[in-house]
Steps between C-alpha positions, in 0.01 A plus 500: 500500500482411135181295497169523680324163513136473601232231483270736308231466765404866479691710749771596249319490166426866431631656180644793697706261714627316190592831335687609812703177501578539130609861542747389768637226274352214701343195345159378620442124500168333573488141624210256505233564765510279811838347417753600766758281326527770232650745746729278703724781630211684661339180630826387663552843658141493628551152649822608670336809651206297630735241651681777686171643627381161624834431668498841667150446639565139606841565655370781718165328566314804370133496410385545142396857572870590453509346154485834313779646715716190449444520125586870492816442704607206284464698177674800657799283598506321164507832312795621705708184484776523240482222243673404182265444210537434132356742248394355168 
């Protein structure tokens, strides 16, 4: 990871966090609040994960109480699936 992009909402705005990123040679970028278009990679990944969760629940006719488990399983599988990605 070369860049850490956040919406600046507050969860990642501490000076200590910024110093830690800088010490590791990572760049911190802040986008405009409430504009998901500014972070299209994350938003697309989030949409894809949620589509998989909904499909998993619908396909197996599971109730919404299994939503957290389906989400956890989807992310687990996504993190272990080999992919080819471009590094800028």
